[in-house]
C-alpha positions in Angstrom: 169.3 32.6 132.8 168.3 30.6 136.0 170.9 32.6 138.0 169.4 35.9 136.7 165.8 35.1 137.5 166.8 33.7 140.9 168.8 36.9 141.7 165.7 39.0 140.9 163.4 36.8 143.0 161.4 35.7 140.0 162.2 32.1 140.6 163.2 30.4 143.9 164.6 27.0 144.5 164.6 25.0 147.7 165.8 27.1 150.6 168.3 25.6 153.1 167.9 28.0 156.0 169.4 31.4 155.6 172.7 30.0 154.1 171.8 29.3 150.5 169.1 28.2 148.0 169.4 25.2 145.7 167.6 25.6 142.4 169.4 23.2 139.9 171.8 20.4 139.5 173.4 19.4 136.2 174.8 16.1 135.1 176.3 15.8 131.6 173.3 16.3 129.3 170.6 16.4 132.0 169.3 19.2 134.2 167.5 18.6 137.5 165.5 21.7 138.6 164.4 22.0 142.2 161.5 24.2 143.2 158.5 24.6 145.5 155.2 22.9 144.5 153.8 26.1 142.9 152.1 26.5 139.5 153.6 29.9 139.0 157.2 28.5 139.6 156.6 25.7 137.1 155.4 28.2 134.5 158.5 30.4 135.1 160.7 27.4 134.6 159.0 26.6 131.3 159.4 30.2 130.1 163.1 30.1 130.9 163.5 26.8 128.9 161.5 28.3 126.0 163.8 31.4 126.0 166.8 29.0 125.9 165.2 27.2 122.9 164.7 30.4 121.0 168.2 31.7 121.7 170.0 28.4 121.0 167.7 26.9 118.3 167.7 23.7 120.3 164.2 22.1 120.7 163.2 21.0 124.1 160.9 17.9 124.3 158.7 18.7 127.3 157.0 15.4 127.0 160.3 13.7 128.1 160.6 16.0 131.1 159.1 14.6 134.2 157.6 16.5 137.2 158.2 14.5 140.4 156.6 15.6 143.6 158.3 15.0 147.0 155.9 15.2 149.9 153.3 16.4 147.4 150.0 14.7 146.7 149.7 13.0 143.3 146.6 15.0 142.4 148.4 18.3 143.0 151.4 17.1 141.0 149.2 15.9 138.2 147.2 19.1 138.0 150.4 21.2 137.8 152.0 18.9 135.2 148.9 19.0 132.9 148.7 22.8 133.2 152.2 23.1 131.6 152.0 20.0 129.4 154.6 18.0 131.3 154.3 14.4 132.2 154.6 13.5 135.9 156.1 10.6 137.8 156.0 9.5 141.4 158.6 8.0 143.7 160.1 5.5 143.5 161.4 6.1 140.0 164.7 5.7 138.1 167.0 8.6 137.4 170.3 7.8 135.5 169.8 4.2 136.4 169.6 4.9 140.2 166.3 4.2 141.9 165.1 7.3 143.7 162.9 6.9 146.7 163.4 3.1 146.9 164.2 1.3 150.1 167.8 -0.1 149.7 167.0 -2.8 152.3 164.4 -4.4 150.0 165.3 -7.1 147.6 163.3 -5.5 144.8 165.6 -2.5 144.8 168.6 -4.8 144.0 166.6 -6.9 141.5 168.1 -5.2 138.4 171.6 -6.0 139.7 170.8 -9.6 140.3 169.1 -10.0 136.9 172.1 -8.3 135.3 174.4 -10.9 137.0 172.4 -13.8 135.6 172.0 -12.2 132.1 175.8 -11.7 131.9 176.4 -15.3 132.9 173.9 -16.7 130.3 176.0 -15.1 127.6 179.2 -16.8 128.6 180.2 -20.4 128.1 181.3 -20.8 131.7 181.8 -24.6 131.7 184.2 -24.3 128.8 186.4 -21.9 130.7 189.2 -22.8 133.1 189.2 -21.7 136.7 191.7 -18.9 135.8 189.4 -17.6 133.1 186.4 -17.6 135.4 188.4 -15.7 138.0 189.4 -13.0 135.4 185.7 -12.6 134.4 184.6 -12.3 138.1 187.3 -9.6 138.8 186.9 -7.6 135.6 183.1 -7.9 134.9 180.9 -9.3 137.6 182.5 -7.6 140.6 182.1 -4.2 138.8 178.3 -4.6 138.0 177.0 -3.5 141.4 179.6 -0.7 142.0 177.1 2.0 140.9 174.5 0.9 143.4 177.1 0.1 146.1 178.4 3.7 146.0 175.0 5.0 147.2 173.2 2.1 148.9 174.4 -0.1 151.7 173.3 -3.6 150.7 171.7 -6.0 153.2 173.2 -9.3 154.1 170.5 -11.1 152.2 171.3 -9.3 148.9 175.0 -9.9 149.5 174.5 -13.6 150.1 172.5 -13.9 146.8 175.2 -12.1 144.7 178.0 -14.0 146.5 176.2 -17.4 145.8 176.0 -16.5 142.1 179.8 -15.7 142.0 180.6 -18.9 143.9 178.6 -21.1 141.6 180.0 -19.5 138.5 183.6 -20.0 139.9 183.1 -23.8 140.6 180.5 -24.9 138.0 180.7 -22.1 135.3 176.9 -21.4 135.5 174.8 -19.4 137.9 172.2 -22.0 138.9 174.1 -25.3 139.0 175.4 -26.3 142.4 178.8 -27.9 142.8 181.0 -28.9 145.7 183.2 -25.9 146.8 186.7 -27.1 147.2 187.8 -24.0 149.2 185.8 -21.8 151.6 184.7 -18.5 150.1 186.0 -16.5 153.0 189.5 -17.7 152.0 189.0 -17.2 148.3 188.1 -13.5 148.7 191.4 -12.8 150.6 194.4 -11.2 148.8 196.9 -13.6 147.1 199.5 -12.8 149.7 197.1 -14.1 152.4 196.4 -17.3 150.5 193.3 -16.3 148.6 192.5 -15.5 145.0 192.1 -11.8 145.5 188.4 -11.6 144.5 187.5 -9.4 147.4 184.3 -9.3 149.5 181.3 -7.5 148.1 180.3 -6.3 151.5 183.8 -5.0 152.2 183.8 -3.1 148.9 180.3 -1.7 149.7 181.5 -0.4 153.1 184.7 1.0 151.7 182.7 3.0 149.1 180.6 4.5 151.9 183.8 5.8 153.5 184.0 8.3 150.7 180.9 10.1 152.1 182.7 10.5 155.4 185.8 11.7 153.6 183.9 14.2 151.6 183.3 16.2 154.8 186.9 17.3 154.3 185.9 19.2 151.2 186.0 23.0 151.2 183.1 24.7 153.0 181.7 26.0 149.7 181.3 22.5 148.3 177.6 21.9 147.6 177.3 18.4 149.1 179.0 19.5 152.3 176.7 22.6 152.6 173.6 20.4 152.3 174.9 17.8 154.7 175.9 20.3 157.4 172.6 22.1 157.1 170.6 18.9 157.6 172.8 16.9 160.1 175.4 19.3 161.6 177.8 16.3 161.9 180.7 16.3 164.4 183.0 13.4 165.0 183.5 13.2 168.7 184.5 9.7 169.7 184.1 8.6 166.0 180.3 8.9 166.2 178.6 11.7 164.2 176.0 13.5 166.4 172.9 14.4 164.6 170.3 17.0 164.9 166.8 16.5 163.4 165.5 13.8 161.1 167.9 11.1 160.0 167.5 10.0 156.4 168.0 6.2 155.6 171.1 7.1 153.6 172.8 9.0 156.4 171.8 6.3 158.9 173.6 3.8 156.7 176.7 6.1 156.5 176.7 6.3 160.3 176.3 2.5 160.7 179.8 1.9 159.4 181.2 4.1 162.2 179.8 1.8 165.0 182.6 1.9 167.6 182.4 -1.9 168.2 182.9 -2.8 164.5 186.1 -3.9 163.0 185.8 -1.2 160.3 185.7 1.5 163.0 188.8 0.0 164.6 190.7 0.1 161.3 189.5 3.7 160.7 190.7 4.7 164.2 194.1 3.2 163.7 194.7 4.8 160.3 193.5 8.3 160.8 195.4 11.1 162.6 193.9 14.3 163.7 195.4 17.7 162.9 195.4 19.5 166.3 193.5 22.8 166.4 192.0 24.1 169.6 191.5 20.5 170.8 187.8 20.9 171.4 186.7 17.9 169.4 189.6 15.5 169.8 189.7 12.9 172.6 192.9 13.1 174.5 193.3 9.3 175.1 191.5 7.6 172.3 192.3 9.7 169.2 195.6 9.8 167.4 196.7 13.4 167.6 200.3 13.1 168.6 202.7 10.4 167.4 201.4 7.5 165.4 199.3 5.7 168.1 196.6 6.7 170.6 197.9 7.6 174.0 195.7 4.9 175.6 197.7 2.2 173.8 201.1 3.8 174.5 200.4 4.4 178.2 197.8 1.7 179.2 198.5 1.9 182.9 198.1 5.7 183.0 194.9 5.4 181.0 193.5 2.9 183.4 194.2 5.2 186.3 192.9 8.3 184.6 189.7 9.8 186.0 188.9 11.6 182.8 189.2 8.8 180.2 186.9 10.6 177.7 188.4 14.0 178.2 189.1 16.3 175.3 192.6 17.6 174.5 191.7 21.2 175.5 190.5 19.9 178.9 193.8 18.2 179.7 196.3 20.9 179.2 197.8 23.2 176.6 200.9 23.8 174.4 203.4 26.3 175.9 206.6 27.1 174.0 206.4 23.7 172.1 205.9 21.8 175.4 202.7 20.2 176.7 201.6 21.3 180.1 
């Protein structure tokens, strides 16, 4: 029904240039409808939902439906909501347990996760457990609690230190607030067993690895919705491992780019484990990117690289393939 009214220009969602228009997103039993801040549009949406209720005999509770304004004044949003008997919320708010419009750098955003850690620990008899039992609980329960947040928010060092201190105290004392002498440094404990640790893993490393999925999602087909929205806003390219941006940078995308800092260890690991599929060579660095063989040419031929006058040259600037030979 939404598709039909959108096709006939009765209802319009949020336009993304001339490429497409986004009007709705659906998650399990919930529907998120996107529209311009217009009373006529909101009335049209309510009519569609009422038609659906009549056709399906399913009652829709409009008092549980929220109208949230983005870059819209609260008075305007409230007047529209009261006109159609909706309730309205303002950002920041919670949607499926995810805080929308919150600053992930603030401690208050992560407060539910910290409280959840402490609440879980208060239910366990930690001092009665052996070290092995505590390790199992940390791996299977505590380390999984912040995963939902970490998939969308890059935690600050302060939040990471708070959560890590709770894990560390529980491991050695069995409770969250009691201090006890740590017999082994935490940086060793989080290492894999084959490296001499207990395999608990670093929360910050897990957070960064989850953010890699957003970089990887740029490999999705061109018709994928997330890729279309991202390309429209940021037009990302990956020359020299840094995504060039056009226009306003959102806090989320700025955090995604921060893990690609060329001076970071993470960027080095990424560079050493990714290989480019050669096309026209217009976005692949001849010396620094792995596009032929299993290593970058700068590491295979260091002396030639030092003498090169075009160290940042692209593949298509340095030659071409002729009969399976490079010239």
